[in-house]
Each structure stands twice: as structure tokens, then as C-alpha cells.
C-alpha positions as a Markdown table, in Angstrom:
| # | Residue | x | y | z |
|---|---|---|---|---|
| 1 | Leu | 0.4 | 3.6 | -2.1 |
| 2 | Cys | 0.1 | 2.5 | -5.7 |
| 3 | Arg | 2.1 | -0.5 | -6.9 |
| 4 | Asp | 3.9 | 1.8 | -9.3 |
| 5 | Glu | 7.6 | 1.8 | -8.6 |
| 6 | Ile | 7.6 | 5.6 | -8.9 |
| 7 | Thr | 5.9 | 5.8 | -5.5 |
| 8 | Ser | 8.7 | 3.9 | -3.8 |
| 9 | Pro | 10.8 | 7.0 | -2.7 |
| 10 | Phe | 7.8 | 8.1 | -0.5 |
| 11 | Lys | 7.6 | 4.6 | 1.0 |
| 12 | Asn | 11.3 | 4.6 | 1.6 |
| 13 | Val | 11.2 | 7.9 | 3.5 |
| 14 | Ile | 8.4 | 6.5 | 5.7 |
| 15 | Glu | 10.2 | 3.2 | 6.4 |
| 16 | Ser | 13.4 | 5.0 | 7.1 |
| 17 | Ile | 11.6 | 6.6 | 10.1 |
| 18 | Tyr | 9.3 | 3.8 | 11.3 |
| 19 | Gly | 10.8 | 0.6 | 9.9 |
| 20 | Ser | 9.2 | -1.9 | 7.5 |
| 21 | Ala | 5.5 | -1.2 | 6.8 |
| 22 | Phe | 2.6 | -3.4 | 6.0 |
| 23 | Ser | 1.5 | -2.6 | 2.4 |
| 24 | Cys | -2.3 | -2.2 | 1.9 |
| 25 | Gly | -2.3 | -0.4 | -1.5 |
| 26 | Ser | -3.1 | -1.6 | -5.0 |
| 27 | Leu | -3.5 | 0.1 | -8.3 |
| 28 | Gly | -4.1 | 3.8 | -7.9 |
| 29 | Gly | -3.4 | 3.5 | -4.2 |
| 30 | Met | -6.8 | 1.9 | -3.7 |
| 31 | Leu | -7.4 | 0.0 | -0.5 |
| 32 | Leu | -8.6 | -3.3 | -1.9 |
| 33 | Cys | -7.1 | -5.6 | 0.8 |
| 34 | Gly | -10.4 | -5.5 | 2.6 |
| 35 | Arg | -11.2 | -6.8 | 6.1 |
| 36 | Thr | -8.8 | -9.6 | 5.8 |
| 37 | Gly | -5.9 | -7.4 | 4.8 |
| 38 | Phe | -6.6 | -4.8 | 7.6 |
| 39 | Ser | -7.0 | -7.6 | 10.1 |
| 40 | Ala | -3.6 | -9.0 | 9.1 |
| 41 | Ala | -2.0 | -5.6 | 9.4 |
| 42 | His | -3.6 | -5.0 | 12.8 |
| 43 | Ser | -2.6 | -8.4 | 14.1 |
| 44 | His | 1.1 | -7.6 | 13.5 |
| 45 | Val | 1.0 | -4.9 | 16.1 |
| 46 | Pro | 3.2 | -6.0 | 19.1 |
| 47 | Ile | 1.3 | -4.4 | 21.8 |
| 48 | Asp | -2.4 | -3.6 | 22.2 |
| 49 | Asp | -1.9 | 0.1 | 23.2 |
| 50 | Ala | 0.3 | 0.8 | 20.1 |
| 51 | Cys | -0.2 | 3.8 | 17.9 |
| 52 | Leu | -0.7 | 2.8 | 14.2 |
| 53 | Ile | 0.2 | 5.3 | 11.5 |
| 54 | Tyr | -1.4 | 5.1 | 8.0 |
| 55 | Tyr | -0.1 | 6.8 | 4.9 |
| 56 | Cys | -2.6 | 6.2 | 2.1 |
| 57 | Phe | -2.0 | 8.2 | -1.0 |
| 58 | Thr | -3.0 | 8.0 | -4.7 |
| 59 | His | -0.7 | 9.7 | -7.2 |
| 60 | Ile | -0.4 | 11.9 | -10.3 |
| 61 | Ala | 2.4 | 13.3 | -12.5 |
| 62 | Ile | 3.1 | 16.6 | -14.1 |
| 63 | Asn | 5.9 | 17.2 | -16.6 |
| 64 | Glu | 8.0 | 20.2 | -17.2 |
| 65 | Asn | 5.5 | 21.5 | -19.8 |
| 66 | Gly | 2.7 | 21.3 | -17.3 |
| 67 | Gln | 1.1 | 18.2 | -18.9 |
| 68 | Ile | -0.9 | 16.4 | -16.3 |
| 69 | Gly | -0.4 | 12.7 | -16.1 |
| 70 | Ser | 2.9 | 12.5 | -17.9 |
| 71 | Val | 6.3 | 11.7 | -16.3 |
| 72 | Leu | 9.8 | 10.8 | -17.4 |
| 73 | Arg | 10.9 | 7.8 | -15.4 |
| 74 | Asn | 14.6 | 8.6 | -15.8 |
| 75 | Lys | 15.5 | 6.5 | -12.7 |
| 76 | Thr | 14.4 | 3.4 | -14.6 |
| 77 | Gly | 16.3 | 4.4 | -17.8 |
| 78 | Met | 13.2 | 5.2 | -19.9 |
| 79 | Lys | 13.8 | 7.6 | -22.7 |
| 80 | Gln | 10.3 | 8.7 | -23.2 |
| 81 | Glu | 7.5 | 9.8 | -21.0 |
| 82 | Ser | 4.8 | 7.4 | -19.6 |
| 83 | Ser | 1.7 | 7.9 | -17.4 |
| 84 | Ala | 1.1 | 8.2 | -13.7 |
| 85 | Cys | -1.1 | 7.0 | -12.4 |
| 86 | Gly | -1.3 | 4.7 | -15.3 |
| 87 | Ala | -4.5 | 3.0 | -14.0 |
| 88 | Leu | -6.3 | 6.3 | -13.4 |
| 89 | Val | -5.2 | 7.7 | -16.8 |
| 90 | Ala | -6.6 | 4.5 | -18.4 |
| 91 | Phe | -9.8 | 4.9 | -16.5 |
| 92 | Thr | -10.1 | 8.5 | -17.5 |
| 93 | Arg | -9.7 | 7.6 | -21.2 |
| 94 | Glu | -12.4 | 5.0 | -20.8 |
| 95 | Leu | -14.8 | 7.5 | -19.2 |
| 96 | Lys | -14.2 | 10.0 | -22.0 |
| 97 | Ser | -15.0 | 7.3 | -24.6 |
| 98 | Gly | -18.2 | 6.3 | -22.8 |
| 99 | Ile | -17.9 | 3.7 | -20.1 |
| 100 | Arg | -20.3 | 0.8 | -20.1 |
| 101 | Gln | -22.2 | 0.2 | -16.9 |
| 102 | Pro | -22.7 | -1.8 | -14.7 |
| 103 | Ile | -19.1 | -2.7 | -14.2 |
| 104 | His | -18.6 | -6.5 | -14.3 |
| 105 | Ile | -15.8 | -8.2 | -12.5 |
| 106 | Asp | -13.0 | -9.2 | -14.7 |
| 107 | Glu | -11.1 | -12.0 | -13.0 |
| 108 | Asn | -8.1 | -11.3 | -15.1 |
| 109 | Asp | -8.1 | -7.6 | -14.0 |
| 110 | Val | -9.6 | -7.6 | -10.6 |
| 111 | Glu | -7.9 | -4.5 | -9.1 |
| 112 | Met | -8.8 | -2.4 | -12.1 |
| 113 | Thr | -12.4 | -3.6 | -12.0 |
| 114 | Phe | -12.8 | -2.6 | -8.4 |
| 115 | Leu | -11.0 | 0.7 | -8.9 |
| 116 | Lys | -13.7 | 1.6 | -11.5 |
| 117 | Lys | -16.6 | 0.4 | -9.4 |
| 118 | Gln | -15.4 | 2.2 | -6.2 |
| 119 | Leu | -14.7 | 5.5 | -7.9 |
| 120 | Leu | -18.0 | 5.5 | -9.7 |
| 121 | Asn | -19.7 | 4.6 | -6.4 |
| 122 | Thr | -18.0 | 7.6 | -4.8 |
| 123 | Leu | -18.9 | 10.0 | -7.5 |
| 124 | Pro | -21.4 | 8.7 | -10.1 |
| 125 | Thr | -21.0 | 11.9 | -12.2 |
| 126 | Leu | -17.5 | 10.7 | -13.2 |
| 127 | Ala | -19.3 | 8.8 | -16.0 |
| 128 | Lys | -19.7 | 12.0 | -17.9 |
| 129 | Gln | -17.5 | 12.2 | -21.0 |
| 130 | Gln | -15.8 | 15.5 | -20.0 |
| 131 | Thr | -14.2 | 14.0 | -16.9 |
| 132 | Thr | -10.5 | 15.0 | -16.4 |
| 133 | Leu | -7.6 | 13.1 | -14.8 |
| 134 | Leu | -7.6 | 15.7 | -12.0 |
| 135 | Glu | -11.3 | 14.8 | -11.1 |
| 136 | Val | -10.6 | 11.1 | -11.2 |
| 137 | Thr | -7.5 | 11.5 | -9.0 |
| 138 | His | -9.3 | 13.6 | -6.5 |
| 139 | Thr | -12.1 | 11.0 | -6.4 |
| 140 | Ala | -9.5 | 8.3 | -5.8 |
| 141 | Tyr | -8.3 | 10.3 | -2.8 |
| 142 | Leu | -11.8 | 10.7 | -1.4 |
| 143 | Thr | -12.5 | 7.0 | -1.8 |
| 144 | Ile | -9.2 | 5.9 | -0.2 |
| 145 | Thr | -9.8 | 8.3 | 2.7 |
| 146 | Ser | -13.3 | 7.0 | 3.3 |
| 147 | Asp | -12.3 | 3.3 | 3.1 |
| 148 | Leu | -9.4 | 3.8 | 5.4 |
| 149 | Glu | -11.5 | 5.6 | 8.0 |
| 150 | Asn | -14.1 | 2.9 | 8.0 |
| 151 | His | -11.6 | 0.1 | 8.4 |
| 152 | Val | -9.7 | 1.8 | 11.2 |
| 153 | Ile | -12.8 | 2.9 | 13.1 |
| 154 | Asp | -14.0 | -0.8 | 13.1 |
| 155 | Asp | -10.7 | -2.0 | 14.5 |
| 156 | Ser | -10.6 | 0.7 | 17.2 |
| 157 | Lys | -13.9 | -0.4 | 18.6 |
| 158 | Asn | -12.3 | -3.7 | 19.5 |
| 159 | His | -9.0 | -2.3 | 20.8 |
| 160 | Glu | -9.8 | 0.6 | 23.2 |
| 161 | Lys | -6.2 | 1.3 | 24.0 |
| 162 | Arg | -5.0 | 1.7 | 20.4 |
| 163 | Gln | -4.5 | 5.0 | 18.7 |
| 164 | Tyr | -4.4 | 5.6 | 15.0 |
| 165 | Ala | -3.0 | 8.5 | 12.9 |
| 166 | Leu | -4.3 | 8.7 | 9.4 |
| 167 | Phe | -2.8 | 10.7 | 6.5 |
| 168 | Thr | -4.3 | 10.7 | 3.0 |
| 169 | Gly | -3.7 | 12.8 | -0.1 |
| 170 | Val | -1.9 | 12.8 | -3.4 |
| 171 | Gln | 1.7 | 12.1 | -4.2 |
| 172 | Ile | 2.8 | 14.3 | -7.1 |
| 173 | His | 5.7 | 13.4 | -9.4 |
| 174 | Gly | 7.2 | 16.5 | -10.9 |
| 175 | Pro | 10.0 | 17.2 | -13.5 |
| 176 | Asn | 13.5 | 16.0 | -13.0 |
| 177 | Gly | 12.6 | 13.2 | -10.5 |
| 178 | His | 11.2 | 15.7 | -7.9 |
| 179 | Asp | 8.3 | 14.3 | -5.8 |
| 180 | Tyr | 5.9 | 16.3 | -3.7 |
| 181 | Val | 3.0 | 15.4 | -1.4 |
| 182 | Trp | -0.4 | 17.1 | -1.1 |
| 183 | Leu | -1.8 | 16.2 | 2.3 |
| 184 | Gly | -5.5 | 16.2 | 1.8 |
| 185 | Lys | -6.6 | 15.0 | 5.2 |
| 186 | Ser | -5.0 | 14.1 | 8.5 |
| 187 | Ser | -7.0 | 12.6 | 11.4 |
| 188 | Phe | -6.8 | 10.7 | 14.6 |
| 189 | Val | -8.9 | 7.7 | 15.8 |
| 190 | Lys | -9.4 | 6.4 | 19.3 |
| 191 | His | -12.3 | 4.6 | 20.9 |
| 192 | Gly | -14.1 | 4.3 | 17.6 |
| 193 | Lys | -14.2 | 8.1 | 17.2 |
| 194 | Leu | -12.4 | 10.1 | 14.4 |
| 195 | Glu | -11.1 | 13.6 | 14.9 |
| 196 | Asn | -9.4 | 15.9 | 12.4 |
| 197 | Phe | -5.8 | 17.1 | 13.1 |
| 198 | Pro | -5.5 | 20.9 | 13.3 |
| 199 | Phe | -3.1 | 21.0 | 10.4 |
| 200 | Asp | -5.4 | 19.8 | 7.6 |
| 201 | Asn | -4.7 | 20.9 | 4.1 |
| 202 | Val | -1.0 | 21.6 | 4.7 |
| 203 | Asn | 1.4 | 21.0 | 1.8 |
| 204 | His | 4.6 | 19.1 | 2.5 |
| 205 | Lys | 7.5 | 18.5 | 0.2 |
């Protein structure tokens, strides 16, 4: 999940079921922890034949007027609306103003730099100036899904008894503090092979 505190209710629900979780997410929910991060997560599994469950979601907001990307964070005491996902909103604005490529690594803004690079690698046509926040958010979902599957498949090849359940999509922050989840893809990995669950594209509140 994204670092944004507004995503924490989703994390709290998951941890109320399974206990404390290893956090792999960064800005926009991107998986920038790399091989080292995933290796650390997988090394914390107590038994070799365990089932690992991943929930990897980007996020977006919609206010009571239907404005995409705007949310009132009333739980933090804010009196005016702000953006969600702030990083994806900022990237969308940069795309609309004409982004400069190639993207160079900014050591003072590493996560945002890699967010831009990875999303443009997934969908180079994002660089067009008519790109919307919905397109950027969906591309983030696709990128997160692909990265997660690649890391998990690599690990499963070295641990034949392990099973992995993968859930990716978009967390949606609605009016009055109501959150929703769009489940874009659910899959299962074992022996280095990925299979889709039969309940793909089901919406859960």
C-alpha cells in the first residue's frame, strides 16, 4: 500500500485477520523494495510450506461532487480537501505540462523518480499531455501487479512447498471517510507457476 496514512484502515483490517504484516509499499503503492525487500519478507516466514498472502494496491480518491483525486481527510482534522494519491496526482500534472525524458534519478526524491520511470516503462503513451489521473492510477495497478508476480514467482522456484495468494487493485477513498476496494486481479502461485483465481474482477467493500 501507499505510505499515505489514508490507506491505513485497509492495512488495519488485513492485520486484524492475519497479524502484523511486512510492508513492501512506497509512494503510490509501488513495489520499490526490490529483491532485498522481498527476500527479507520471505525470510520471515516461520515454515517452508507456509502460505504467503500479498495485498498490493494503489489508491485514488473521489469526493462527494465526483471530483477524482480529491479527498477530505477529516480523520486528521483537515478543513480542506487534499489529493490522493498525491504522488500520482503530481505525476499526472507533470505529464500534462510536458514531462522531460529520460527520467534522471533524483537522490533527494528516489521513490518519485522510480515511480515515474516504472509507469512510463509500463505504458509509454502516458507521456501524452491528455493523460488523466484514472489512466495513471490504472497504470500503477498494472505495474504493481507485474512486479509482484515476478518477485513471487522467483521465490516460489526456490521453495517448492510454499503457496502464494496475490491480490492487487485500487483502494478508493470516497466521501465521508468511506473506503472501498476494486479488486483488479487475484492469483495463486505454486512451483513457479501463476494461476488466476476464478473470482477475478469482483468488487469488495
